N, C-alpha and C positions, 0 to 999 in steps of 0.2 A: 225738529222733534226732540223732546227732552226725555231721556231714558236713563235716570240715575241708577247706580248700582248699590248705594249705601243707605237708601231710605225708600219708602214707598212713594209712589207718584200716581195720581189719577186725576182725570179731568171730566167734569160733568156740569152741564148748565153754565159753561164758561168759567167755572170755578175749579182751580187746581187745588188738590189736597196733598200736602206733603206730610208723610207719616214717619216719624222717627221710630224705627222698627227693630229694636233689639229688646223685646219685652222681658226676656229672662234676666237682663241686667238693668232693667228700668231705663232702657233707651239711652245709654251713654254715647257721647260723641268721641270720634277718633280723629287722627290727623286727616284721614281720607274723607270722612264725612264732613268735616269742617270745609275742606277744599271743594268738595262736590256741592255742598249747600251754597257756598259763595258763587260757584260757577252757575248753578241753577237760577239763583235770584238775578244774576247778571243777564242770563239768557232771556228771562222774562221781560226785560226791557224791550225786546223786539218780538215778543210773542203776542200776536193780536187776538188769538182765540182764547186767551186767558185774561179775565177782567178782574178777578179777585182770587185771593189765596187763603186757604185754611192750613194752619200749621198745627199739628197735633202729635200725640204719641200713642203707641200701641200698648195693649195689655193693662190699661187702667192707670198708667203713669205718663207724664209728659216727657221729662228727661232728667236724669240724675247728674247731668253735666259731663265734664271730661272724664273719660274712662280711666280709672285709677291705675290699671295695669298697662294699658296701651298708651296713655299720655303722661300721667303723673310720674310713673316710674322712669320712663325715658328722660323726662325733664330733670329729675333729680340726678340722673347719671350725667346729663349735660352740665349741671351745676358742679358736680364733683370733678369733672374733667376741665372745668374752667372755660366752657364753650359759651360765652355770653352771646356771641353773634347768633348761635343756633337758638338760644332762648329768646332773643329778640325777634328772630324770624318766626318763631311760634306765636308770640304775642301779637305780631303784626298779622299773621294768618288769621287768628281769631277775631281781631278787630276788623279785618276785611269782610268778614261775614256780616257784621252789623252795618258796615258801610253799604254793602250790597243790598241788604234788606231795606235800608232807608232810601237808597237810590232806585229800587224797584218801583215802577210807577203804580202797580196794582196795590190796592189796600190789602194788608195782611191781617188776618184774624187768628190769634192764638187760642186754641181750645185746650184748656189746661185742666187735667185731672190728676190726682195722686201727687207724686213727687215732682217738683219743678225746682231744680236746685242748680247752683253754680252757673255754668254756661247755659243750661236749660232756662234758668230764670232770666238770663240776659236775652235769650232769643224771644221769650215772651215779652220782656220789656221793650225790645226793639220792634215788635209788631205794632200795628196801628191801633188795633182793638184787641181786647182780651176777654174771653168768656171763661169762667172758672166753675168749680164745684165746691160745695161746702167742705168736702173731705180733702180737697187739695191742700198742699203745703208748699209754700214758696220760700226759698232761702238763697241769699247771696253769700255762699259759704266760704268765700276766699280767705277770710280772716282765720277760719278754722284750720287751714293748711298753711298758716304763716304768711299769707299774702295780703296785700292791701285790697280795699274795696274798689280801687281804681282799675277796673278790668273791663275791657271791651266797651268803654263809654258809659259805664254805670254811674260815675260821678257827675256826668253831664245830663244823662237822660232821666235817671230815676227820680231826682229831685223835681223835675218838671212834671212828673206824673203824680207823685204823692206828696211833694213838699220836701224842703231841705231837712227839717228836723226828723221826719219819719225816715227819709232815705238814710240819713246819718245813723240812726239807730240800727237799721237793718244791715248797713255796710260795716259798722263797727262791731256788732255782736254776732253776725252770721246766723241769727236765730231763724227758725221757721215761722212763717206768717200763715196762720190758718185761713181757709177760704173766706169765712165771714169777715175777718179783719181785712183781708185783701180787697174785698168789695167795699167795705166801709172807708178804707183809706184811698180808694179810687184807683187801685192797681187793676182791678177787674171792672169792666163796664157793667157786668151783671153776672149773677150766678145761674147755673142750670143744674138740673138733676143729672147725675152721672149717666143714666141711661138715655138721656135726650141731648147730651152735650154735643155730640157729633152732628145730629140733625139740626139743632139750634144754630150751631156755627155755620153750617152749610146754608141754612135758610137766610141768615144775615148776609153771608157772602154772595148768595144768589141775588139778594135784593140790591146790593151794591153793584153787582155785575150788570144788572139791568139799568143802572144809572148812566149818566154821561161820562164815558171813559176818560176823555181828555180833561174834563173838569175835575174828576176825582184825582187824576194824576197831578194837576196843578195844585189842588188843595193839599195833597200830601207833600209836594215839593215846597210849597210856601210855609206850611207848618214847620218843616225842617229848617228852611233857610232863615226864617224870621226870628229864630232863637237869638241870633247875634245881632239883630238889627235894632237901631233906635226906632221909636214909634213913627216918627215922621218918615223915615226911610221905608219902613214896612208899609205904611199907607201908600206911598208912591209906588212901591213894588207891586202891591196888590192892584193898583189902578191899571198898571200895564198888563198884569196877568189876566185881570177880568176883561179888559178890552180885547185881548187875544181870544178868550173864550167866546166873546160875542161874535167872533168871526166864524165860529163853527156851525155846521149844519144842525147839530143837535140843539143849539140855542134857537135857531129858526123853527126847527121841528117841534120844540116844546111850545112855542108861541102858537103855531098853527093848530096843535092839538088842543091847547087851552081855548082858542077861539071856537073850535068845533066841539067843545065840551067832551073831549076824548082824552084818554091816557096816552102820553107820549111814549113812543117806542124808540129808544135811543140806539143809534147804530155806531157811535164811536167816531164819527167824522165831523 
């Protein structure tokens, strides 16, 4: 049973919804929420009743990133005290969240409205699919606080989503990217109306949850692992992965349904 304390959690139709829930501050992250989010995505690896995840924010915003007073202030004090090891422990903590999201076998859909900045933009980036709104604003703000764009895997992941040149612009300038541009650049898979965003994201997640669970997990893992593979190695790796998928009952189940002119009901085995 997953019962987090630092964000909302609900499960319906085999879809888990994680809601960043500090709307009065535009849902910033704290040391505690970083750690608990990482722990939660880790637990999902062994959670069979959840087959897809929606990640969203409360109150019309996704997340403003790291809390200025609860994270940025303490980090400056660590810097003033010469505590490099503590600074490194924090950056490794934040990176662990992205690692956990990418290792989580369930597809993650980010439903983004309003402000999506800093670590919030990173969480959206680390998701598998992103639905946004025209009024949303995405920014990788690190340069604005004197830091590099090399944060939580941004220099590795963002160029693969929107291209090297566009990623470079966002990471060097820290500017906000409006929703229509984010869709045009490929950061969002599509836009939704603010009032239908939650329903649209859940509908997409429920559709994925009805699919072949193991096959989706394999697709996600191979999309991640093949970033660093030469093409021939990737083709060989996919041959093994696909042959293993052919050993599942869902594969046989789909064939029997096709032969019977019926819709397959996947059970995840």
